[in-house]
N, C-alpha and C positions, 0 to 999 in steps of 0.2 A: 504493499500500500504506499502511496506517495502523498505528501502534503505540500502544496504550493506555499512558499514562504519568501520573505525578504530578509536581507542581512547585509553585514559589512565584511569585506575580506579582511581577516586578521593577519594572515601571512601567506606568502606564496613564493616557492622556490622554482624558478624557471628551469633549473637543471634536472630536477626530479619530476617536475610538472604537478606537484602536490602542494596543497596548502589547507588552511583552515578558515571557516566562516563563522562569524558570530551571528547567530540568528536573532532577529529583532524581538522575538517572543521570549528571550531570556533562557531558552533551553540550552543543553550541552552544545559545545562547538561541533560543527559539521565538517567532515573531510571533503575536500574538493580535489578533482583531478582535471587536468587540462583537456582530457578527452570529453568532458561533460560540458565544456564551454562552447558557445556559439563560435565557430571558427573566425568570424569577422571581428570578434571582440576580444580574443584571447590575449592580444598584445597590450590591451588596456587594463588587464587584470593586476592591480597593484593594491597593497594594503590601504585600506580606507575607502576603496570603491564600494558603492552600493550595488547590490545585485538582487535578482530574483532567481529562485531556484526551486526544484522539487526535492523534498527530503525523503530519502528512502532508507530502509534498514538494511545495512550491509552486515557482513560477517563479524566485523569488529566494532560496530556502532553505526551512527547515522552518516550517510553519504549523500552528497549533492548530485543532482542530475538536472539536465536541461537548464544550464546557467545562462543567464542574460544580464547585461548591465542595466540598471534602472535609470 
């Protein structure tokens, strides 16, 4: 099950393609991977960026899917 959410990029490592999102609803940080980002917007993914995403349950906790800049 996925939940559409908004949040702010907390961190992002361009070499690994991974980072964390702080959800605006105050829940636990969500893992993000570059493969889930709209390809046209991936270069703009920096800490502090506001984003929209779907939260899904991964094997190790919440993961972001369908990521777009707000």
